[in-house]
C-alpha positions, 0 to 999 in steps of 0.5 A: 807290903808283906816283904820280911825285910821290912820290919828289918828296914823299920828298925834300922831307918838311918842306915837304910836312909843313908844307903839309899843315897849310893848308887850301887848300894840302892841296886843291892837294896831293891835286889834283895827286897825282890829275892825276898819277896819272890823266891822266883828273883832268888833263883835266878839270881843264885843261877846268874851267879854261877854263869856269872863266876865264869863267863861275862854274858848270860842269855835269857836260853840258857837261863829259861833252860836252867831255871827249868830243872826248878819250875818245869817248862811251861809258857809261864818260865820264860814270862816271869823270866821277862819280868824278872830281869828288867826289875834286876835291869832297873834296880842296877844290877844288869846290862843289856847289851842286846836283846836276851843278853844279860852282863853283870854290873860290878857293884861295890858295896859303901854301907854296911847296912846294904851287905847285911840286907843283901846277907838277910834276902839269902837266909829268908831263901835259905831258913835252915843257913845261918850266919856262920855258914855264909862268913866268906861264903861261895855261893853263887847269889854273893856272886854280884857283891 
């Protein structure tokens, strides 16, 4: 209920209902909603983007090792990761070909609304940046677009 993107969705209901009909746009919309609500999800997706830029598969252990530099290493880190990754799988952003291994699904965004919502989720997690900083962004968060 307290998702910062809900106001934007309310203002663009028709575009939202159009975009949600497309499977790949739906994956981007759901991912944006997750990341706008949970900073942990944004950090996990950014790390995934870094790895998917150079390799096809990412292991859970590699994610845990990288996330521990942000969140420290304790039992709640793997628990959090094992909660957020199924959300991305169900949203349609990732595949899990075998236990503990994730691959990226190639997504062709159809509607400008889905792309804009995803960008807004980026700015929610990076309030010091603006649209000009994001044009043709090489930020790992945008690896999924």
